[in-house]
N, C-alpha and C positions, 0 to 999 in steps of 0.2 A: 504494500500500500504506500502511496506517495507520502502520507504524513509520517511514515517511519523512515523516510529517506529525504531529509530536508534539502540536501544538495540537489536531488532530482526535482523536487517540488520547486525550488528556486529556478532551475533551468526551464521547467515548464512555464512558470509565470513570466519568465523573461521573453518568451516567444509570443506573448499577447500584448496588445495595446491597452493602455489605461487600466491596468490591473488594480492599482491602488489610488488613482486620482481620476476625478472627472474633469474634463477640459473646461467645464463651465463653473463648477462649484468647489473644486479642490479635492482634498483628501477624502476618500470614502471607501467603504466596503461594499462590494457589488454582490448582492444576493437577489438580483432580479434577472437571473439567467434564463428563466422560462420566457421572459419577454423578449429575449435576444441575447445570445451569449456574447462574451468578449470576442474581439476579432484578432485573428493571427496577424502578427506584423508582416508576414510574407504575403498575406491576402491584401493588406494595405498597399504594399509595394507593387504587387502584380497589377492591382486595379489602376494605380496611378500610371504605371508604365504603359499598359495597353490602352488607356484612355487617350494617350498622345499619338497613337498610331493612326494615320489617315487612311491606310489601305483597307480594302474590303475583302471579304472571303470570296473564294471561287474565281479569282482573276489569274491571269498568266504572268505573274511576277513573283519574285522571291519573297517579298513581305507577305503576300497573300498565301503563298505556300506555307510559310512559317505559322501563320494564323490557323490554317487548316490542320497542321500537325498538332497544335495546341488543343484544338477542338477534338480531334481524334483521340488524343491521349486523355483528355477530360472525360470523354464518353467511356473509355476503357476503365478509368478510375472510378467512375460512377458505378459501372457494372461490378467492379471489384468490391466497392464499398457495400453494395447490396448483396453480394455473393449471388449474382444472377447470371448463370451461364447462357440462358436463352432470353427471348423477349427483346424489348426495345427500351432504351433510356432516352428521355427527352427533357428539354429545358423549356420552362414557361415563365410567365410573368411573376408568379408567386406560388407558394404551396396551395393556398386557397383556390386560386384560379385553376390550377391543375386538378385539384379534387373535383371542382365543378365540371371540368371537361371530361374527366374519366367517368364520373357518375352519369353525366349526360349521355355519353356514348353508350354506356351499359343500359341505361333506362330506355333510350330510344331504339336500341338495336336488339331488343329482346321481346318475346310475346307478352301478352297480358299476364298479369300476375302480381307478385308482391315484391316490394323493396323493403329490406329489413335493416334496421340500425338499432342503436341502444341509447338510453337516456343519459349515459355518462359521456357521450361524444361531444366534441367541440362543435359549435354551430357551423363550422365550415362544411362538415359532412352532413349534418342534419339539415341545414338550409338547402344544400344542393339536392339531397335525396328527396326532401319534401317538394321542392319546386319541380324537379324532373320526373318524379313519380306521377304528380298530377298532370304534367304535360303529356306523359306517355299513357295516361289512363290506367295507371297502376295504383294499388293500395300501399300506403306507407305504414309500416308497423314498427313500433319502438319496443325493444326488449328492455324491461325494467332492470336497472342495476341494483346492487346491494348498497344502500346508502351508508351503512355502518362500515363496510369494507372499502367503499370508494371504487368499486370495480364491478365488471360484469363477467360472469363465468360462461364456459362452454355449455353447461347444463341449462343456464337461463336462455341462451340462444336456441338450444335444442327444442325447448318447449314451444317456440314460435316458428320454427322452420317447417315448411311443407314442401311438397313436390312443386308448388306454384311459386316458390321463392326464386326470383330471377336475379336479383341484385342484393348484395349484403355489404354493409360497411362496418368496419371495426376501428376503434382508436387503439393504437398500440400502448400509449401511456396518456393518462388524463393530465392536462396542464393545470387542472384545479386541485385534484386530489394527490397527484404525483404517483398514482398507483398504476402499475403496468398490467396489461392483459396478456394471456397466453394465446397469441394470434394463431399459432399452428393448431392448437387444440380446438379453438373455436372454429377455424376453417374446416378441420376434419369433421366436426360435428355437423356443420352445414352441408358438407359434401355427402354425408351419409344419407341425407334426405333429399338434397337438391344438387346432384353431382354437376349439373351444367351451370349452376349459379356463378355469376361474376362477383368476386370478392375483392373489395378495394379497402386498403388500410391507410389510415391517417397516421403516419410515422413522425409527424413534425416535432412532437415533444420528446419522443424516445431517442431520436437520432444522435443526440449528443451524449447519451448516457450508457450506451452499451452496443455490442455488435448487432448487425442485422443479417439475417440468414434467409433470404428469399428462396433459396434452393430447397429448403426443408419446410417452408411455410404453407405451401399449397394454396396460394392466393393468385390474383390476377393483376393487382395494381398496388403500388406503394409510393407514397408521396412524402417528400421532406422539404423543409424551408432552410436553405443553407445559412441564413443569418442566425438561426438558432443552433448551429453546429459549427461555429468558429469562422464562417465565411462572411458574407455581407448581404445587405438588402438588394433587391432588384431582380431576383430570379428564384424560381423553384425548380426542383428536379423530381421526375417521376420515372418509375419503372412500370412497364406494361407487359403482360404476358402476350404471347403471339396471338392468341385468340382475341384478347381485348384490343390489341393494336389493329387487328383485321376488321373490327366493326366499322360501319360507316362513320365518318367524321369529316369536319370541315378541312379543306386544303385548297390550294390554288388549282384551277382547272388544268388538266393535262400534266400536272406535276409528276415527275417520275417517283414511283415507290410509295404513293399515298402517304406523304409525310404528315407528321403530327405537329411539327414546329412551324410557327408563323413568322414570316419576315426574316430579317437578318438579326440573329441573336448576338448578344454581346460576347465576344470571344473571352472576355475576362470571367464570364460566368463559368465556363468550362475550366479555364486555367486556375481560377481560385478554388474550384472543387479539387483539382489536383493538389493545390497547396494544402488543403485539409487532409487528403489522403497521405501526402508526404509527411505531414506532421504526425499522423497516427502511426505511420511506419516507423518514424524516429522513436516515438514513445514506446511502441511495441518492442523495438530493439533494445531500448533503454531498460526495460523491465525483464529482459532476458529471453525474448522470443527467438526461436530457431526456425529456420525455413524461409519460405517465400514471403511475398508482400501481403498476401491474405492472412498468413499465419501471424504476421506482425499486427495487422488490424485487429485480429481476434484477441491477441494478447493485450493490445492497447485498450480494447473494450472491457476486458476483464479487470485491468488495473483501474480504469475510470470508474467502473461499477463498485470496486472495492473501496476506493477512496471516498466515493459519495455515500456508501453505506456507513463508513466511519464518521463522516460529517453529520449524517442524519442521526446516527446513534448518539453522538455527543449533543446535538441540538435537542433531542427528545429526552435523554436520560442524564445529561449533565457531563461535565468534565472538571476534573480536579475537585475543588470544593464548591463548584457552582451547580445549582440545581438545573435540571433540564426543563424544557417547556412542559412536559407531561406532569411534572411535580408542582408546577406553579398553581396556586389556587385560582379557580375560575377558568382555566385554559381547557378548551376542547380541541382535540387534534382530529382533523378531518381524515377519515380512513383508519383511525385508531393508531395508538402509539406503537403497537406491536403488529406490524404488517410486513411480511417478508417480500411483498411485491412493490415496495416503495422505491422510487427512482429519483434520488437527488432533490426532493422537494417536500416541504412541510407547510401545510396550510392549517391555520388555527384561528379560533375565535376566542375572545375574552369576555366572559359573562358580564352583561351590563355595560359593556363598553363598545362604542362605535369604533370599528377597526380603522376608519379613516384617521382617527386621533392616534392610534397606535403607530400606523405607518408614518404619520407626520412627526411623531416624537422620535421614532427611530431615524428618520431622515435628518432630523435636527442634530442627531449624534453621528451623522455621516454614515449611516447604515441604510443602504438602498433596498427596500422591499417593495411589495405591490399590494394594493387593495383589490380584493375580489368581492363583488356584490352579487346579490341574488337577481341578476339582470339576464339579458338574453345570452350572455356568455356563460354564466355560472349558476343561474337559477335552478337548473335541473338537478344540480348537485347539492346546493345549499338549502333550497326550500324544503326538501324532505327531512332535513335535519333541524328545521326551525331556525336557521341562521340567516340573517339579513346581510351581514358583512363579515369578512374574514381577512386575515393577513397572510400573504403567501411569501415564504422564504424559499428561494430556489437556488440550489448550488450547481457548480460544475467542478470538475476535478482539480482545477487550479485554485479553488478556495482552500483555506487553511483552518486548522483547529483554533489558531489564535483569533481568527475572524469570528468563528463560532462563539468563542469565549466572550468577545466584545458584545455580541448580540445578546447572550445570556445575561451579562451584567446589565445591559440596557433594559431588558425585559423585567428583570428582578426589580429595578427601580420603578419602572412603569406600573408594575403590579402593586408595589408598596406605596407608591405616591400617585394615586389616580389623578390628582389635580396638579401634578407637577408640570414643569415647563417641558 
């Protein structure tokens, strides 16, 4: 684990921009990674370098050829990241836009029937499924998640799957609860009753917290937002199975190969994804990985997950002589304090307190967290628990136990002094 190797953790932190300071407000601890992770310095450099190049892709000159090589390598690195030997990888406007496009194609390209999702999903999939199910004359069914556990199980899906289930969506990890789903188990349960169902996964929250293995998942689509996995805003990445890619979809008339990508994409989107994979390869090697590039990515994913488990454990149960959140009076942990499926995120409510005040007081101490309200983003998770507002603390592997200690000190003061500054 990185927290037991301080030199390696320092090396990790040195590879990211603005680890300890905000360029607008000064020194701060960044626990808002679920809203967008820190950016690799290499991504910043690549973006700036490529923004200055005037040449376009697909032209008969050396600069254009170099750009096409970057794009080709980026696609291969995307495939490697997903562990997807078949199918197609594409770049789009954002993760949300790609989820809408994949769900649209699946809804419009299949016979009458049912579109299935769950109440723990992000509105990116729920909104797309609701809209395109109605447009396709299909019924949209939501599987109820377990509010106490903060997740939905394969058994819960199984109860609602029928032979008429044409499209199903799964969130890999909830950005509200921080709890992960077993997508392979859920997909297998769906396939038992609806083998031809198109299964599309929202991997946006999960991607920064552990390896992805599409080869063993049994799904048809997987979408990530690179700005939440150490890259930058401005693009999303999706993997499509061959049969999903073959469904009717919009593209230019007479374009060769029925492409999914629109217009001329930013070369830096592909190149900065390579930067992320290069970083994960370095991290995997640094923690002792043996073998090829994919083996390094898997080792990096394991190290990342182990580091974040340690951070969550300290946050929930304390470190040194500091009490953890779970021991503070009035604190309710979303998903429960003992949840083996938690991935680098703790959301909590403080009885009798508006979480907006908690977030504000933490921010005043230089600790960046996020307010989640029972609105269209988080209401399906918070309302069943009787919670109107909550505070989300989201880690990444570059965060440290010292930073956790600072938050626990601040929370102890907030609990002890409700009317304090």
